[in-house]
Backbone as CSV, one residue per row, in Angstrom:
resi,resn,N_x,N_y,N_z,CA_x,CA_y,CA_z,C_x,C_y,C_z
1,MET,159.685,122.633,101.691,158.385,122.074,101.538,157.417,123.095,100.970
2,GLY,156.420,122.518,100.251,155.427,123.391,99.634,154.257,123.676,100.569
3,THR,153.400,124.524,100.103,152.214,124.883,100.856,151.158,123.799,100.695
4,TYR,150.502,123.454,101.795,149.470,122.412,101.762,148.162,123.016,101.246
5,ILE,147.614,122.396,100.212,146.322,122.809,99.669,145.366,121.621,99.843
6,PRO,144.297,121.803,100.620,143.374,120.685,100.849,142.643,120.311,99.562
7,ASN,142.360,119.040,99.417,141.644,118.528,98.251,140.141,118.708,98.490
8,THR,139.558,119.715,97.850,138.123,119.991,98.049,137.241,119.138,97.141
9,HIS,137.822,118.479,96.169,137.021,117.683,95.244,136.579,116.352,95.847
10,SER,137.306,115.827,96.788,136.931,114.545,97.379,136.298,114.720,98.757
11,LYS,135.833,115.906,99.027,135.208,116.191,100.312,133.870,115.436,100.415
12,GLU,133.647,114.744,101.514,132.403,114.018,101.719,131.280,114.996,102.016
13,VAL,130.105,114.694,101.458,128.937,115.535,101.670,128.097,114.903,102.769
14,ASN,127.790,115.680,103.765,126.951,115.226,104.855,125.491,115.435,104.428
15,PRO,124.710,114.337,104.260,123.321,114.488,103.797,122.463,115.327,104.742
16,MET,122.662,115.202,106.010,121.861,115.981,106.967,122.134,117.472,106.825
17,ALA,123.396,117.829,106.589,123.731,119.240,106.409,123.075,119.772,105.141
18,LEU,123.054,118.960,104.119,122.426,119.354,102.864,120.920,119.544,103.060
19,ILE,120.290,118.656,103.816,118.852,118.767,104.082,118.560,120.026,104.903
20,ARG,119.378,120.285,105.936,119.165,121.482,106.749,119.365,122.749,105.937
21,LYS,120.333,122.721,105.046,120.636,123.900,104.233,119.484,124.201,103.275
22,ASN,118.815,123.174,102.777,117.710,123.334,101.819,116.399,122.837,102.419
23,LEU,116.092,123.253,103.613,114.927,122.766,104.337,113.625,123.026,103.589
24,TYR,113.474,124.185,102.996,112.226,124.503,102.297,112.030,123.587,101.080
25,LEU,113.105,123.256,100.364,112.985,122.333,99.232,112.665,120.919,99.699
26,THR,113.293,120.510,100.788,113.028,119.191,101.349,111.564,119.083,101.764
27,PHE,111.049,120.125,102.414,109.652,120.138,102.834,108.722,120.079,101.622
28,PHE,109.014,120.873,100.603,108.187,120.928,99.404,108.123,119.560,98.713
29,PHE,109.254,118.926,98.491,109.273,117.618,97.830,108.634,116.531,98.697
30,SER,108.787,116.636,100.000,108.133,115.663,100.891,106.622,115.810,100.812
31,LEU,106.147,117.053,100.769,104.716,117.309,100.673,104.159,116.781,99.347
32,ILE,104.848,117.013,98.252,104.418,116.512,96.950,104.368,114.985,96.957
33,LEU,105.377,114.359,97.512,105.424,112.899,97.582,104.265,112.357,98.418
34,LEU,104.002,112.976,99.550,102.909,112.543,100.422,101.555,112.702,99.734
35,LEU,101.324,113.830,99.082,100.051,114.053,98.399,99.873,113.074,97.234
36,SER,100.930,112.806,96.502,100.844,111.853,95.389,100.512,110.459,95.897
37,PHE,101.164,110.039,96.956,100.914,108.717,97.518,99.478,108.602,98.033
38,SER,98.990,109.617,98.737,97.625,109.552,99.271,96.601,109.547,98.145
39,HIS,96.871,110.264,97.061,95.962,110.266,95.915,95.891,108.873,95.294
40,LEU,97.022,108.210,95.155,97.040,106.857,94.596,96.280,105.880,95.485
41,VAL,96.431,106.003,96.782,95.737,105.118,97.709,94.223,105.333,97.606
42,LEU,93.799,106.586,97.520,92.368,106.871,97.416,91.796,106.357,96.103
43,LEU,92.540,106.453,95.017,92.055,105.959,93.734,91.871,104.453,93.752
44,GLN,92.744,103.749,94.437,92.622,102.296,94.494,91.437,101.866,95.340
45,LYS,91.099,102.643,96.353,89.988,102.276,97.229,88.629,102.587,96.610
46,GLU,88.624,103.500,95.624,87.366,103.894,95.023,86.801,102.722,94.217
47,GLU,85.644,102.255,94.636,85.005,101.144,93.949,83.833,101.679,93.153
48,ARG,83.601,101.057,92.028,82.476,101.469,91.215,81.190,100.955,91.859
49,GLN,80.181,101.790,91.842,78.871,101.385,92.320,78.245,100.506,91.243
50,MET,77.802,99.332,91.639,77.258,98.373,90.673,75.753,98.204,90.888
51,SER,75.061,97.927,89.805,73.631,97.622,89.851,73.412,96.231,89.275
52,GLN,72.415,95.549,89.788,72.070,94.206,89.314,71.062,94.329,88.175
53,ILE,71.319,93.626,87.102,70.400,93.590,85.960,69.925,92.150,85.791
54,HIS,68.611,91.982,85.739,68.015,90.652,85.553,67.920,90.375,84.053
55,ILE,68.477,89.261,83.614,68.504,88.896,82.200,67.177,88.255,81.816
56,GLU,66.614,88.749,80.726,65.366,88.196,80.202,65.654,87.465,78.902
57,LYS,64.700,86.672,78.468,64.870,85.901,77.238,65.145,86.852,76.070
58,GLY,66.173,86.528,75.312,66.539,87.343,74.150,67.605,88.386,74.443
59,ASP,67.922,88.618,75.719,68.969,89.586,76.061,70.340,89.033,75.684
60,THR,71.159,89.880,75.109,72.552,89.529,74.830,73.431,90.658,75.343
61,LEU,74.689,90.374,75.520,75.602,91.439,75.949,75.681,92.529,74.887
62,TRP,75.555,92.153,73.624,75.629,93.150,72.561,74.432,94.107,72.632
63,THR,73.203,93.564,72.812,72.028,94.451,72.905,72.086,95.286,74.175
64,MET,72.642,94.716,75.239,72.798,95.500,76.466,73.823,96.611,76.264
65,ALA,74.887,96.316,75.524,75.904,97.333,75.231,75.287,98.474,74.429
66,GLU,74.373,98.143,73.504,73.709,99.188,72.727,72.908,100.123,73.629
67,SER,72.362,99.591,74.716,71.552,100.393,75.632,72.369,101.103,76.706
68,PHE,73.435,100.454,77.199,74.101,100.941,78.396,75.526,101.452,78.215
69,SER,76.187,101.183,77.095,77.615,101.493,77.019,77.931,102.969,76.826
70,GLY,76.973,103.765,76.385,77.243,105.186,76.195,78.315,105.402,75.137
71,ASP,79.379,106.124,75.488,80.465,106.418,74.552,81.518,105.326,74.502
72,THR,81.424,104.357,75.397,82.398,103.258,75.418,82.116,102.322,74.249
73,PRO,83.149,101.949,73.478,82.918,100.989,72.384,82.300,99.695,72.917
74,HIS,81.391,99.119,72.144,80.645,97.939,72.587,81.551,96.789,73.007
75,GLN,82.565,96.477,72.197,83.460,95.352,72.526,84.158,95.582,73.864
76,GLU,84.601,96.826,74.107,85.284,97.150,75.366,84.318,97.025,76.544
77,TRP,83.091,97.530,76.378,82.086,97.460,77.445,81.762,96.003,77.768
78,ILE,81.584,95.180,76.726,81.271,93.759,76.924,82.398,93.071,77.694
79,LYS,83.639,93.361,77.339,84.779,92.752,78.038,84.793,93.158,79.514
80,GLU,84.523,94.439,79.797,84.473,94.903,81.194,83.383,94.169,81.977
81,ILE,82.223,94.021,81.365,81.104,93.350,82.042,81.436,91.873,82.269
82,MET,82.028,91.228,81.267,82.408,89.826,81.426,83.428,89.670,82.556
83,ASP,84.422,90.565,82.624,85.432,90.509,83.685,84.799,90.740,85.053
84,GLU,83.927,91.723,85.142,83.287,92.069,86.416,82.432,90.923,86.947
85,ASN,81.788,90.195,86.033,80.870,89.120,86.436,81.487,87.729,86.366
86,GLY,82.761,87.641,86.013,83.437,86.349,85.946,82.891,85.443,84.854
87,LEU,82.447,86.047,83.755,81.896,85.263,82.648,83.025,84.840,81.715
88,SER,83.028,83.565,81.340,84.060,83.092,80.410,83.584,83.192,78.963
89,THR,82.266,83.267,78.760,81.705,83.437,77.416,80.701,84.588,77.462
90,PRO,80.422,85.188,76.311,79.463,86.299,76.305,78.003,85.860,76.286
91,HIS,77.737,84.571,76.403,76.364,84.065,76.357,75.677,84.273,77.702
92,LEU,74.438,84.782,77.632,73.633,85.009,78.831,72.459,84.044,78.848
93,ILE,71.995,83.732,80.043,70.870,82.810,80.222,69.738,83.586,80.895
94,ALA,68.519,83.412,80.377,67.355,84.068,80.974,67.261,83.685,82.451
95,GLY,67.027,84.676,83.300,66.957,84.448,84.737,68.266,84.754,85.447
96,GLN,69.337,84.836,84.694,70.653,85.166,85.256,70.656,86.633,85.692
97,THR,71.472,86.958,86.663,71.639,88.336,87.117,73.094,88.726,86.920
98,ILE,73.306,89.889,86.311,74.680,90.382,86.138,74.788,91.784,86.718
99,LYS,76.018,92.158,87.005,76.283,93.493,87.543,76.794,94.383,86.422
100,ILE,76.269,95.611,86.376,76.818,96.624,85.482,77.060,97.878,86.313
101,PRO,78.006,98.715,85.909,78.273,99.937,86.659,77.030,100.828,86.710
102,ARG,76.764,101.361,87.887,75.576,102.189,88.086,75.566,103.401,87.166
103,GLU,76.750,103.969,86.882,76.775,105.155,86.017,76.343,104.821,84.592
104,ASP,76.398,103.542,84.209,75.941,103.144,82.877,74.419,103.168,82.772
105,LEU,73.722,103.154,83.889,72.255,103.158,83.857,71.692,104.449,83.288
106,LYS,72.474,105.522,83.306,71.961,106.781,82.757,71.756,106.697,81.245
107,PHE,72.350,105.674,80.615,72.181,105.488,79.183,71.002,104.577,78.852
108,ALA,70.342,104.055,79.876,69.235,103.119,79.649,68.091,103.832,78.946
109,PRO,67.473,103.173,77.991,66.338,103.794,77.300,65.156,103.959,78.253
110,ASP,64.433,105.039,78.086,63.263,105.323,78.922,62.016,104.980,78.117
111,ASP,61.333,103.895,78.501,60.159,103.436,77.762,58.939,104.324,77.978
112,THR,59.007,105.260,78.944,57.848,106.113,79.200,57.771,107.273,78.221
113,ILE,58.830,107.520,77.479,58.829,108.640,76.530,58.313,108.139,75.201
114,GLN,57.292,108.801,74.684,56.712,108.455,73.377,57.103,109.544,72.385
115,LEU,57.725,109.154,71.289,58.060,110.099,70.227,56.946,110.079,69.203
116,ALA,56.897,111.075,68.344,55.800,111.218,67.386,55.634,109.995,66.499
117,GLY,56.707,109.363,66.076,56.613,108.205,65.185,56.454,106.887,65.910
118,ASP,56.303,106.904,67.232,56.240,105.681,68.017,54.820,105.157,68.243
119,SER,53.806,105.749,67.599,52.437,105.294,67.867,52.237,103.890,67.340
120,GLU,51.427,103.152,68.058,51.217,101.739,67.707,49.940,101.525,66.985
């Protein structure tokens, strides 16, 4: 009879032994996974602060976009506002109130500032 040589290629790997052997790597990847998950949860909970804007005669979403959209393209800003307010058309009615993101108010024109060519 020949000498018995165990088959090491089909040896089963015990997952717990592997985890214990590489405990620091297991801890590191668990920490990364936990931090990533908590970041995603916090991002979903973050709600935009909204302000109410009273619509006056002659107001349109396009003229409002010119005043409030900042660097956002007008069409994109209008679509966001329509989605936020549940509007099916871009038409506004005087007396209506719509919500716009509060951070967009920083782009609102300031009527108290008079420029040299603005004299009446």
